[in-house]
Every structure is written in structure tokens, then in C-alpha cells.
VOZADREN-664900 format. One line per field, with one value per residue (C-alpha): y negated, x, z; residue in one letter. Coordinates in nm, 3 decimals, decimal comma. Example, Ala and Ser with C-alpha at 12.3 -4.5 7.8 and 13.67 -1.06 7.14 Angstrom:
<pts>
y	0,450 | 0,106
x	1,230 | 1,367
z	0,780 | 0,714
rest	A | S
</pts>
This chain:
<pts>
y	-5,648 | -5,615 | -5,909 | -5,976 | -5,814 | -5,516 | -5,481 | -5,486 | -5,221 | -5,005 | -5,024 | -4,929 | -4,625 | -4,515 | -4,537 | -4,323 | -4,040 | -4,025 | -3,708 | -3,775 | -3,649 | -3,284 | -3,223 | -3,023 | -2,702 | -2,478 | -2,122 | -1,965 | -1,661 | -1,534 | -1,202 | -0,983 | -0,690 | -0,468 | -0,498 | -0,423 | -0,402 | -0,772 | -0,914 | -0,862 | -1,065 | -1,325 | -1,376 | -1,364 | -1,647 | -1,845 | -1,799 | -1,922 | -2,237 | -2,295 | -2,359 | -2,700 | -2,784 | -2,757 | -2,465 | -2,348 | -2,009 | -1,967 | -1,732 | -1,807 | -1,475 | -1,115 | -0,955 | -0,684 | -0,463 | -0,329 | -0,039 | 0,280 | 0,119 | -0,119 | 0,132 | 0,397 | 0,156 | -0,052 | -0,354 | -0,295 | -0,225 | -0,538 | -0,750 | -0,591 | -0,693 | -1,047 | -1,090 | -0,976 | -1,239 | -1,508 | -1,677 | -2,017 | -2,042 | -1,819 | -1,848 | -1,559 | -1,392 | -1,193 | -0,865 | -0,953 | -0,851 | -0,502 | -0,340 | -0,554 | -0,854 | -0,669 | -0,519 | -0,857 | -1,012 | -0,739 | -0,800 | -1,178 | -1,139 | -0,946 | -1,184 | -1,446 | -1,696 | -1,952 | -1,860 | -2,146 | -2,132 | -2,429 | -2,264 | -1,930 | -2,017 | -1,855 | -1,801 | -2,110 | -2,331 | -2,520 | -2,358 | -2,210 | -1,863 | -1,977 | -2,316 | -2,531 | -2,671 | -2,662 | -2,930 | -2,845 | -3,086 | -3,084 | -3,331 | -3,667 | -3,557 | -3,382 | -3,149 | -3,023 | -2,696 | -2,656 | -2,317 | -2,243 | -1,905 | -1,805 | -1,768 | -1,462 | -1,278 | -1,266 | -1,053 | -0,828 | -0,775 | -0,840 | -0,538 | -0,707 | -0,986 | -0,777 | -0,597 | -0,238 | -0,349 | -0,515 | -0,862 | -1,118 | -1,290 | -1,509 | -1,723 | -1,888 | -2,152 | -2,253 | -2,564 | -2,695 | -2,616 | -2,971 | -3,120 | -2,859 | -2,907 | -3,286 | -3,275 | -3,065 | -3,302 | -3,608 | -3,453 | -3,363 | -3,717 | -3,858 | -3,620 | -3,782 | -3,570 | -3,736 | -3,476 | -3,230 | -2,902 | -2,689 | -2,312 | -2,204 | -1,861 | -1,985 | -1,963 | -2,021 | -1,811 | -1,944 | -2,036 | -2,279 | -2,319 | -2,488 | -2,763 | -2,821 | -2,879 | -3,125 | -3,321 | -3,350 | -3,441 | -3,688 | -3,671 | -3,341 | -3,373 | -3,023 | -2,699 | -2,365 | -2,143 | -1,774 | -1,519 | -1,531 | -1,395 | -1,683 | -1,789 | -2,168 | -2,331 | -2,688 | -2,848 | -3,161 | -3,230 | -3,565 | -3,605 | -3,814 | -4,129 | -4,074 | -3,955 | -3,664 | -3,349 | -3,072 | -2,718 | -2,400 | -2,023 | -1,741 | -1,454 | -1,134 | -0,866 | -1,090 | -1,150 | -1,488 | -1,680 | -2,036 | -2,325 | -2,654 | -2,943 | -3,255 | -3,540 | -3,804 | -4,052 | -3,813 | -3,679 | -3,318 | -3,079 | -2,703 | -2,427 | -2,049 | -1,814 | -1,470 | -1,206 | -0,992 | -1,258 | -1,282 | -1,102 | -1,233 | -0,990 | -1,046 | -0,751 | -0,760 | -0,743 | -0,467 | -0,266 | -0,297 | -0,190 | 0,114 | 0,218 | 0,198 | 0,404 | 0,669 | 0,667 | 0,735 | 0,934 | 1,278 | 1,194 | 0,954 | 1,163 | 1,485 | 1,612 | 1,685 | 1,756 | 1,703 | 1,537 | 1,557 | 1,228 | 0,888 | 0,839 | 0,478 | 0,184 | 0,019 | 0,036 | 0,114 | -0,252 | -0,229 | -0,462 | -0,362 | -0,185 | -0,001 | -0,298 | -0,317 | 0,018 | 0,386 | 0,512 | 0,859 | 0,764 | 0,628 | 0,965 | 1,149 | 0,923 | 0,957 | 1,335 | 1,326 | 1,132 | 1,396 | 1,730 | 1,666 | 1,625 | 1,861 | 1,598 | 1,612 | 1,269 | 1,073 | 0,698 | 0,479 | 0,103 | -0,011 | -0,251 | 0,051 | 0,211 | -0,006 | 0,136 | 0,362 | 0,696 | 0,770 | 1,112 | 1,351 | 1,453 | 1,293 | 1,202 | 1,104 | 0,754 | 0,744 | 0,831 | 0,557 | 0,310 | 0,399 | 0,389 | 0,171 | 0,065 | 0,384 | 0,349 | 0,610 | 0,862 | 0,935 | 1,140 | 0,962 | 1,063 | 0,811 | 0,781 | 0,769 | 0,414 | 0,308 | 0,467 | 0,278 | -0,046 | 0,015 | 0,080 | -0,243 | -0,440 | -0,303 | -0,399 | -0,736 | -0,951 | -0,805 | -0,899 | -1,026 | -0,791 | -0,692 | -0,500 | -0,346 | -0,186 | 0,180 | 0,473 | 0,783 | 1,162 | 1,375 | 1,080 | 0,923 | 0,577 | 0,303 | -0,068 | -0,317 | -0,667 | -0,900 | -1,248 | -1,499 | -1,718 | -2,033 | -2,068 | -1,880 | -1,675 | -1,297 | -1,053 | -0,715 | -0,410 | -0,043 | 0,220 | 0,596 | 0,698 | 1,075 | 1,313 | 1,637 | 1,963 | 2,328 | 2,296 | 1,983 | 1,620 | 1,512 | 1,173 | 1,060 | 1,069 | 0,737 | 0,901 | 1,206 | 1,224 | 1,281 | 1,344 | 1,100 | 1,107 | 0,767 | 0,533 | 0,352 | 0,031 | 0,107 | 0,266 | -0,006 | -0,230 | -0,424 | -0,701 | -0,625 | -0,321 | -0,360 | -0,123 | 0,175 | 0,011 | 0,150 | 0,506 | 0,794 | 0,866 | 1,243 | 1,234 | 0,939 | 0,900 | 1,244 | 1,153 | 0,857 | 0,804 | 0,869 | 1,197 | 1,288 | 1,229 | 1,445 | 1,725 | 1,717 | 1,709 | 2,014 | 2,194 | 2,150 | 2,355 | 2,256 | 2,048 | 1,804 | 1,959 | 1,834 | 1,729 | 1,416 | 1,307 | 1,075 | 0,918 | 1,174 | 0,959 | 0,894 | 0,518 | 0,356 | -0,023 | -0,181 | -0,548 | -0,670 | -0,991
x	-16,093 | -15,743 | -15,552 | -15,206 | -15,045 | -15,281 | -15,195 | -14,823 | -14,874 | -15,077 | -14,801 | -14,543 | -14,747 | -14,785 | -14,410 | -14,343 | -14,569 | -14,427 | -14,218 | -13,844 | -13,663 | -13,565 | -13,193 | -13,026 | -12,841 | -12,640 | -12,601 | -12,296 | -12,071 | -11,776 | -11,606 | -11,887 | -11,748 | -12,059 | -12,119 | -12,485 | -12,586 | -12,510 | -12,759 | -13,062 | -12,901 | -12,770 | -13,124 | -13,266 | -13,040 | -13,128 | -13,499 | -13,460 | -13,284 | -13,550 | -13,807 | -13,654 | -13,443 | -13,435 | -13,205 | -13,004 | -12,829 | -12,501 | -12,206 | -11,846 | -11,787 | -11,663 | -11,998 | -12,031 | -11,738 | -11,567 | -11,778 | -11,954 | -12,294 | -12,136 | -11,924 | -12,199 | -12,437 | -12,170 | -12,301 | -12,670 | -12,765 | -12,583 | -12,789 | -13,105 | -13,000 | -12,910 | -13,240 | -13,418 | -13,228 | -13,313 | -12,981 | -12,995 | -12,646 | -12,338 | -11,997 | -11,788 | -11,498 | -11,227 | -11,390 | -11,709 | -11,507 | -11,415 | -11,688 | -11,584 | -11,760 | -12,037 | -12,153 | -12,116 | -12,342 | -12,603 | -12,593 | -12,605 | -12,927 | -13,074 | -12,953 | -13,214 | -12,960 | -12,790 | -12,429 | -12,179 | -11,819 | -11,644 | -11,315 | -11,410 | -11,402 | -11,395 | -11,037 | -10,863 | -11,165 | -11,317 | -11,658 | -11,771 | -11,922 | -12,151 | -12,288 | -12,015 | -12,263 | -12,628 | -12,845 | -13,076 | -13,346 | -13,376 | -13,630 | -13,526 | -13,167 | -13,002 | -12,717 | -12,481 | -12,295 | -11,981 | -11,808 | -11,437 | -11,261 | -10,901 | -10,676 | -10,533 | -10,830 | -10,643 | -10,377 | -10,573 | -10,868 | -10,702 | -10,871 | -11,210 | -11,122 | -11,041 | -11,241 | -11,182 | -10,883 | -10,734 | -10,775 | -10,834 | -11,170 | -11,186 | -10,952 | -10,915 | -10,654 | -10,465 | -10,325 | -10,676 | -10,839 | -10,833 | -10,971 | -11,245 | -11,358 | -11,344 | -11,550 | -11,816 | -11,821 | -11,847 | -12,129 | -12,312 | -12,281 | -12,407 | -12,703 | -12,797 | -12,623 | -12,617 | -12,374 | -12,135 | -12,033 | -11,759 | -11,814 | -11,452 | -11,298 | -10,940 | -10,842 | -10,482 | -10,320 | -10,115 | -10,112 | -10,389 | -10,539 | -10,861 | -10,657 | -10,476 | -10,812 | -10,921 | -10,596 | -10,624 | -10,992 | -11,251 | -11,622 | -11,640 | -11,795 | -11,727 | -11,555 | -11,702 | -11,405 | -11,329 | -11,077 | -10,814 | -11,050 | -10,948 | -11,153 | -11,181 | -11,463 | -11,395 | -11,083 | -11,035 | -10,818 | -10,757 | -10,866 | -10,715 | -10,887 | -10,776 | -11,120 | -11,156 | -11,320 | -11,449 | -11,316 | -11,456 | -11,432 | -11,607 | -11,357 | -11,480 | -11,748 | -11,995 | -11,743 | -11,914 | -12,199 | -12,120 | -12,355 | -12,301 | -12,506 | -12,567 | -12,696 | -12,945 | -12,660 | -12,459 | -12,211 | -12,091 | -12,022 | -11,966 | -11,950 | -11,920 | -12,162 | -12,012 | -12,237 | -12,211 | -12,409 | -12,692 | -13,008 | -13,259 | -13,341 | -13,532 | -13,771 | -13,799 | -13,422 | -13,400 | -13,662 | -13,472 | -13,153 | -13,322 | -13,472 | -13,131 | -12,974 | -13,242 | -13,194 | -12,821 | -12,793 | -12,797 | -12,494 | -12,298 | -12,321 | -12,192 | -11,890 | -11,594 | -11,334 | -11,246 | -10,953 | -10,829 | -10,644 | -10,694 | -10,591 | -10,487 | -10,388 | -10,225 | -9,889 | -9,823 | -9,888 | -10,244 | -10,170 | -10,228 | -9,920 | -10,034 | -9,943 | -9,582 | -9,495 | -9,583 | -9,887 | -10,034 | -10,342 | -10,114 | -9,937 | -10,268 | -10,400 | -10,081 | -10,094 | -10,452 | -10,339 | -10,071 | -10,230 | -10,584 | -10,455 | -10,156 | -9,881 | -9,520 | -9,543 | -9,834 | -9,865 | -10,133 | -10,122 | -10,162 | -10,437 | -10,639 | -10,637 | -10,883 | -11,001 | -10,894 | -11,071 | -11,140 | -11,089 | -11,382 | -11,585 | -11,467 | -11,776 | -11,815 | -11,892 | -11,549 | -11,380 | -11,571 | -11,479 | -11,112 | -11,135 | -11,433 | -11,321 | -11,402 | -11,077 | -11,024 | -10,745 | -10,489 | -10,176 | -9,876 | -9,526 | -9,261 | -8,886 | -8,709 | -8,604 | -8,970 | -9,052 | -8,772 | -8,886 | -9,245 | -9,130 | -8,930 | -9,228 | -9,446 | -9,190 | -9,096 | -9,301 | -9,165 | -9,169 | -9,510 | -9,793 | -9,864 | -10,161 | -9,919 | -9,699 | -9,670 | -9,745 | -9,591 | -9,604 | -9,318 | -9,081 | -8,869 | -8,717 | -8,556 | -8,638 | -8,375 | -8,499 | -8,200 | -8,227 | -8,028 | -7,786 | -7,841 | -8,213 | -8,513 | -8,553 | -8,518 | -8,389 | -8,554 | -8,401 | -8,498 | -8,233 | -8,189 | -8,493 | -8,529 | -8,773 | -8,900 | -8,805 | -8,834 | -8,499 | -8,578 | -8,519 | -8,262 | -8,164 | -8,403 | -8,262 | -8,329 | -8,335 | -8,543 | -8,920 | -9,165 | -9,540 | -9,722 | -10,080 | -10,225 | -10,514 | -10,550 | -10,526 | -10,166 | -10,082 | -10,192 | -10,474 | -10,346 | -10,087 | -9,890 | -9,730 | -9,641 | -9,343 | -9,559 | -9,763 | -9,557 | -9,569 | -9,727 | -10,082 | -10,128 | -10,484 | -10,708 | -11,032 | -10,989 | -11,199 | -11,231 | -10,975 | -11,239 | -11,335 | -10,966 | -10,953 | -11,261 | -11,116 | -10,786 | -10,949 | -11,158 | -10,845 | -10,692 | -10,967 | -11,201 | -10,943 | -10,670 | -10,331 | -10,118 | -9,853 | -10,060 | -10,078 | -9,782 | -9,619 | -9,389 | -9,081 | -9,125 | -9,059 | -8,784 | -8,787 | -8,465 | -8,424 | -8,069 | -8,026
z	-2,810 | -2,672 | -2,534 | -2,672 | -2,369 | -2,399 | -2,770 | -2,687 | -2,419 | -2,662 | -2,925 | -2,664 | -2,561 | -2,925 | -2,980 | -2,675 | -2,788 | -3,140 | -3,180 | -3,195 | -3,503 | -3,470 | -3,458 | -3,734 | -3,650 | -3,884 | -3,756 | -3,917 | -3,934 | -4,134 | -4,206 | -4,077 | -4,280 | -4,268 | -3,894 | -3,956 | -3,591 | -3,535 | -3,783 | -3,558 | -3,275 | -3,519 | -3,649 | -3,297 | -3,181 | -3,493 | -3,421 | -3,063 | -3,181 | -3,448 | -3,173 | -3,107 | -3,414 | -3,791 | -3,863 | -4,162 | -4,175 | -4,365 | -4,418 | -4,514 | -4,687 | -4,655 | -4,584 | -4,854 | -4,755 | -4,446 | -4,321 | -4,418 | -4,483 | -4,731 | -4,918 | -4,920 | -5,099 | -5,277 | -5,088 | -5,147 | -4,786 | -4,671 | -4,911 | -4,769 | -4,419 | -4,520 | -4,702 | -4,387 | -4,188 | -4,443 | -4,516 | -4,682 | -4,832 | -4,855 | -5,012 | -5,138 | -4,962 | -5,135 | -5,034 | -5,220 | -5,528 | -5,409 | -5,617 | -5,918 | -6,069 | -6,259 | -5,928 | -5,756 | -6,018 | -5,961 | -5,588 | -5,630 | -5,829 | -5,534 | -5,264 | -5,180 | -5,047 | -5,269 | -5,355 | -5,385 | -5,503 | -5,663 | -5,764 | -5,923 | -6,291 | -6,630 | -6,747 | -6,890 | -6,819 | -6,528 | -6,584 | -6,251 | -6,228 | -5,944 | -5,843 | -5,686 | -5,435 | -5,335 | -5,169 | -4,882 | -4,765 | -4,386 | -4,257 | -4,400 | -4,464 | -4,757 | -4,670 | -4,940 | -4,902 | -5,114 | -5,142 | -5,183 | -5,219 | -5,143 | -5,449 | -5,270 | -5,416 | -5,746 | -5,574 | -5,343 | -5,576 | -5,912 | -6,071 | -6,031 | -6,273 | -6,581 | -6,845 | -6,960 | -7,166 | -6,852 | -7,000 | -6,725 | -6,760 | -6,449 | -6,246 | -5,904 | -5,992 | -5,679 | -5,845 | -5,918 | -5,586 | -5,445 | -5,767 | -5,799 | -5,439 | -5,475 | -5,794 | -5,618 | -5,319 | -5,542 | -5,745 | -5,426 | -5,294 | -5,624 | -5,598 | -5,268 | -5,006 | -4,664 | -4,531 | -4,698 | -4,535 | -4,686 | -4,660 | -4,684 | -4,727 | -4,694 | -4,329 | -4,228 | -4,502 | -4,794 | -5,075 | -4,971 | -4,625 | -4,521 | -4,356 | -4,686 | -4,854 | -4,586 | -4,613 | -4,990 | -5,027 | -4,900 | -4,831 | -4,639 | -4,293 | -4,161 | -4,266 | -4,165 | -4,233 | -4,283 | -4,413 | -4,137 | -3,868 | -3,643 | -3,341 | -3,364 | -3,173 | -3,277 | -3,419 | -3,625 | -3,929 | -4,097 | -4,458 | -4,737 | -4,605 | -4,247 | -4,132 | -3,888 | -4,026 | -3,799 | -3,865 | -3,707 | -3,754 | -3,563 | -3,573 | -3,735 | -3,713 | -3,526 | -3,247 | -3,210 | -3,364 | -3,466 | -3,386 | -3,569 | -3,430 | -3,639 | -3,423 | -3,529 | -3,581 | -3,799 | -3,544 | -3,584 | -3,298 | -3,305 | -3,048 | -3,049 | -2,875 | -2,790 | -2,945 | -2,632 | -2,447 | -2,701 | -2,592 | -2,847 | -3,128 | -3,451 | -3,476 | -3,855 | -3,899 | -3,636 | -3,824 | -4,154 | -3,979 | -3,824 | -4,157 | -4,328 | -4,051 | -4,091 | -4,468 | -4,444 | -4,120 | -4,283 | -4,498 | -4,279 | -3,963 | -4,118 | -3,924 | -4,151 | -3,880 | -3,515 | -3,341 | -2,983 | -3,021 | -3,173 | -3,535 | -3,532 | -3,747 | -3,444 | -3,269 | -2,904 | -2,819 | -2,955 | -3,247 | -3,608 | -3,742 | -4,055 | -4,279 | -4,158 | -4,002 | -3,979 | -3,788 | -3,747 | -3,951 | -4,221 | -4,233 | -4,254 | -4,531 | -4,736 | -4,697 | -4,825 | -5,131 | -5,193 | -5,120 | -5,243 | -5,598 | -5,583 | -5,603 | -5,487 | -5,322 | -5,176 | -5,124 | -4,971 | -4,916 | -4,556 | -4,663 | -4,780 | -4,433 | -4,247 | -3,916 | -3,631 | -3,585 | -3,216 | -3,064 | -3,105 | -3,409 | -3,733 | -3,934 | -4,296 | -4,171 | -4,002 | -4,332 | -4,515 | -4,241 | -4,295 | -4,677 | -4,771 | -5,120 | -5,314 | -5,508 | -5,779 | -5,730 | -5,999 | -6,066 | -6,217 | -6,328 | -6,222 | -6,184 | -5,852 | -5,941 | -5,974 | -5,638 | -5,465 | -5,626 | -5,512 | -5,154 | -5,163 | -5,293 | -5,015 | -4,749 | -4,897 | -4,658 | -4,333 | -4,054 | -4,163 | -4,262 | -4,620 | -4,753 | -5,002 | -4,734 | -4,833 | -4,605 | -4,760 | -4,780 | -4,910 | -4,861 | -4,590 | -4,608 | -4,401 | -4,415 | -4,297 | -4,212 | -4,195 | -4,047 | -4,248 | -4,053 | -4,260 | -4,184 | -4,052 | -4,371 | -4,378 | -4,638 | -4,665 | -4,826 | -4,853 | -4,785 | -4,752 | -4,958 | -4,939 | -5,105 | -4,955 | -5,125 | -5,036 | -4,862 | -4,660 | -4,751 | -5,008 | -5,149 | -5,421 | -5,775 | -5,946 | -6,290 | -6,197 | -6,251 | -5,966 | -5,953 | -5,721 | -5,597 | -5,510 | -5,572 | -5,900 | -5,696 | -5,599 | -5,935 | -6,173 | -6,049 | -5,748 | -5,755 | -5,439 | -5,606 | -5,973 | -6,000 | -6,099 | -6,373 | -6,662 | -6,530 | -6,718 | -6,600 | -6,587 | -6,454 | -6,368 | -6,175 | -6,022 | -5,717 | -5,480 | -5,206 | -4,940 | -5,109 | -5,117 | -4,741 | -4,682 | -4,900 | -4,712 | -4,369 | -4,454 | -4,575 | -4,229 | -4,066 | -3,786 | -3,602 | -3,702 | -3,609 | -3,321 | -3,573 | -3,638 | -3,275 | -3,329 | -3,639 | -3,797 | -3,853 | -4,224 | -4,208 | -4,001 | -3,967 | -3,841 | -3,755 | -3,812 | -3,614
rest	M | F | S | C | S | E | K | K | Q | Q | V | Q | V | D | E | N | I | L | P | S | P | R | S | I | V | V | V | Y | E | N | D | V | H | C | S | M | E | G | Y | K | K | F | A | G | L | R | D | A | I | A | D | T | A | D | V | L | T | V | S | S | G | D | F | L | Q | G | G | A | M | G | S | F | S | R | G | G | Y | V | V | S | M | M | N | A | V | G | Y | D | V | V | T | L | G | N | H | E | F | D | Y | K | I | P | R | L | M | E | L | S | D | S | L | N | A | A | I | V | C | A | N | L | V | Q | K | E | T | S | I | P | L | F | K | P | Y | V | L | K | Q | V | G | S | K | K | I | A | F | V | G | V | L | T | P | Q | T | L | V | G | E | S | Y | A | F | T | D | D | S | L | E | T | L | Y | D | I | P | A | E | K | I | F | N | L | V | Q | M | A | V | N | D | A | R | K | A | G | A | D | Y | V | I | L | L | S | H | L | G | I | F | P | P | V | T | S | I | D | V | V | R | N | T | T | G | V | D | A | V | L | D | G | H | S | H | S | V | V | G | E | E | F | A | V | N | L | N | G | D | S | V | L | V | S | Q | T | G | T | K | F | Q | N | V | G | I | L | D | I | T | H | D | G | K | F | H | S | R | L | I | P | M | D | G | V | V | A | V | N | R | K | V | A | A | V | H | D | S | L | L | A | L | T | A | A | D | L | Q | K | V | V | S | N | T | K | F | E | L | T | I | D | G | D | D | G | K | R | L | V | R | K | G | E | T | N | L | G | D | L | A | A | D | A | M | R | F | S | V | G | A | Q | I | G | M | V | N | G | G | G | V | R | K | T | I | P | S | G | P | V | K | Y | Q | D | V | L | D | V | M | P | F | A | N | D | M | C | L | I | R | V | T | G | R | Q | I | K | E | A | L | A | Q | G | A | S | R | L | P | E | E | S | G | G | F | L | Q | V | S | G | L | R | Y | T | I | V | V | E | K | M | Q | S | D | D | A | T | R | V | R | V | E | N | V | Q | V | E | T | G | N | G | F | V | A | I | D | E | D | A | L | Y | I | V | G | L | S | S | Y | V | A | Y | M | G | R | E | I | T | A | L | R | K | S | E | I | I | A | D | K | V | M | T | D | S | D | A | M | V | K | F | L | K | S | L | G | D | E | I | P | E | A | Y | R | K | P | Q | G | R | I | A | V | K | Y | D | R
</pts>
């Protein structure tokens, strides 16, 4: 028999050898954009953490599109990679809609992870298309993940939300976003959630930012953000009750891996791990990646041309320029839109020219990286007045970027950005629009008709440019924009001409202070 002191000592020993509760860690990313190589390290880091903690794996959107492997399979290969990783929960980014909603629904059926999105609803209702939140049991705790999507999707990917008659079927109502998120959070709390994490694809862009959502809601413990490609290790915003809410974002293309720690007493802390420093690799994910590479290598590695110089989306300062000024790749893409379909004028939106092509062999994969959306090409007949209006719409957000900024072929034009004296606002106007003829460039005739080659997105599907929507469609769905680029590159011969080494002076941007 034990004495009282011996019994007390025995109890103390037993308490010491009991395992302490495992901490909870959420491994997260955002805006991967088909960076397939990174998944094996992402999973490898997750596996290493799982040795000492309970781990959940999540994404804040924009995973299906952004590279050749995504566009080649219309997102299918990305889903294969994510299933190999074993994601728990994802929310949707705007680029999940690039292949339209029917394809998104097919892919969502194949994705093993739960998809959450509180503010994508059926038109004129509050009925969500996906679950607003999901509960995950981790040890003794229940963690709710709520998803929220940027209303900008209705502009950039507006074509995805309509049926064949162009009737809009779905909505992302900006004016209801706070209420829809709050309803999801409240429902999650009622369902027993100990913690609520918002998977946000809002970023820092208007009309609604992730900080706006924090300030106008209660009950969210942390926001794992996306969309703006920001690098935010750990910041705090104050919610409607005055409580601090953690906000983090990892950048883009697996620049970093996010680690969210939840302590035993419910404290939240996040940090970013640069992917370059990660050495752990998940062998299963690596094997899936290698098999997909082998499956597509014959097609994606075909050489369609060669270039002695870089074809870039950037300016001389190394910053992205194609959405607010002329670049040599913008010229080349616009020429492809023009000559591949036999048009007088070519146009391409800067948001549709995605990635720089380095000097050397130009492969089919490079073309798909530049134009990953597989937009259909069309020929339209428009007035000079409509063309001028379209150019003005594309330039309207200067000096800020716009995905609708128009790179052109067979045209020259000047944009004047005038700073207003009364405040910090600017006024943008388009001047000196000229069209190319057999005798050089002449002033465009507002009443004359011109034949334009461009993507259906610019012609009638996107919302940045609406000036061309009432134009006559001469031919539609002629080929995809990427196929138009391949056709044009092959027509140039084995090497891209020196004329494309620099921008050709088609767009002048003047800042009037």
C-alpha cells in the first residue's frame, strides 16, 4: 500500500508523463497560379510539421489557371496535384472561373478538398453555390473555415456567369459581402466552432478588401488572404467589436509557404517560410508531378520559334508595364490577333498577356504561359468611333494598371493623363488615333468601318471593354488566342524578327502635370 505522500508523488509522476496537447498548425498558400513544381515542397514542409502538430492544409484561391499545365488540361492536372497533396479546405479565386462555371463544377467534383465560398450566390438570391463554411475537428477543437471571393470576378471573368443566351445566372454582390460573411461566421459558431478562419480572395483591391471585411464583421480569428499577391507575414486589423484579427498573405506562385500556429490557449501567430529554403519533398506528390510532365512533354516542349531577345510584359524598370503601356510582347500578341485571322486591326488586352518569354527557343508551353485562358478569336466590323471608345476604356484607370488596357496592331494612339489641380484625381483622354493603311498611318475616321481581330473576351465577354459589344461579328470562334499566337509565330519563320526587340511606338503615354 502507498502512503499518502507516496500516492501524491505517484499522481504527480503520472501527470508529468501524460502527453501534452498537440498544437494546431494551418499550412496555407494563395495565388499559386499553376506553379506545379512547388506542390511537392509545400507537401513536404506540411509533412515535417505534422510530426509534432495537428496540421490542416488550405488554399485561398487562384490555383487552376496561370500556366501551361493548367490551360493545357483546363485545370485538370492542377486538381490531380492538389489531390496528391491532400488539401483540407480551399476557397475560390477569380481565376477559378476562367474555364467557366460548368468546368469549375466538374473540377470541384474531382477535388477532394472542401470548397467554401459564402458570397457566390445564385442571381437575385442569397443561395450559395458552394458551402459558406466547413467545420474541421482537430483534436478537441473545431475549426471553421469560411470562404469569400472578390466581387471583381464579375468584371474580369464576367463571361463565366452567363448561359448561352448571355443571361447572368450567378452573382457576387458587393453590397451584401459583410452580411454574407457574418451569416457564415454566426452559423459556424452556432455549429460549435471554437475558432473561425476566413479564407479570403480579396486582398487590397477595391471594391472590397479583406480589411474592410474584418472591420465590418465579428467572430473571425484570422484571415488567410489572397488575390493581391501581397507578402504579409502577420498584420492585425480591428473588427467591429474592437478585437484584433490576424491577416496574412503569402505572395504568389509559392513565393512563400504560410504557417499559422494556434496555441493551446487560443492565440494565433503566423509566419512565412520562403520556398527557396524548403528542402523537404513529398515523394508521392513529386511522382504525380513527374508523371504529368512526362504526359505533356511531347506537346508542351515543341519549339514553335526562336528569339534572340526577351519578349517582355515589363518596362525598363523591371515592373509590369503591359497593363498600362506598350511592350514588345504586347506588340507581338496584337500582331498575332491581327494577322492570324486576316484583320485590318488587332487588339489584345494587357490582362491577357501574362508572362515574359525569355530569349532562346520559344516552346508551346511558353505560348500557353503567355495566353493561358484559351479565349476564342473572332473577327468584328466596328466604327472608328467604337475603336476610340474602346481605347479610352482600356486607358481609363491610368496611372494605375488595368487588365483591359489595349495593346494594338495597325493602330497608333496617344494617352494623356492629366492631374487635376483641385484634388489628387486624374483625367485620362485618348488623342491622335491613327490607323495603318498602304500609304502609312492616317487619322481614324469615326464613321468608317474597320475589321478587327481580337478575342471574344475583348469583343463581347469581358466587362473592362464594352464599347465593341454592339459590333457586327463576321466570324466567331475561329481559333483560340494561343493558337493564333502559334500560327503567327510560325508565319515569321524560324526566328522572331529584330523589329520586335523593342516596342514599336504604337502607344504614347503622356503625363500632364
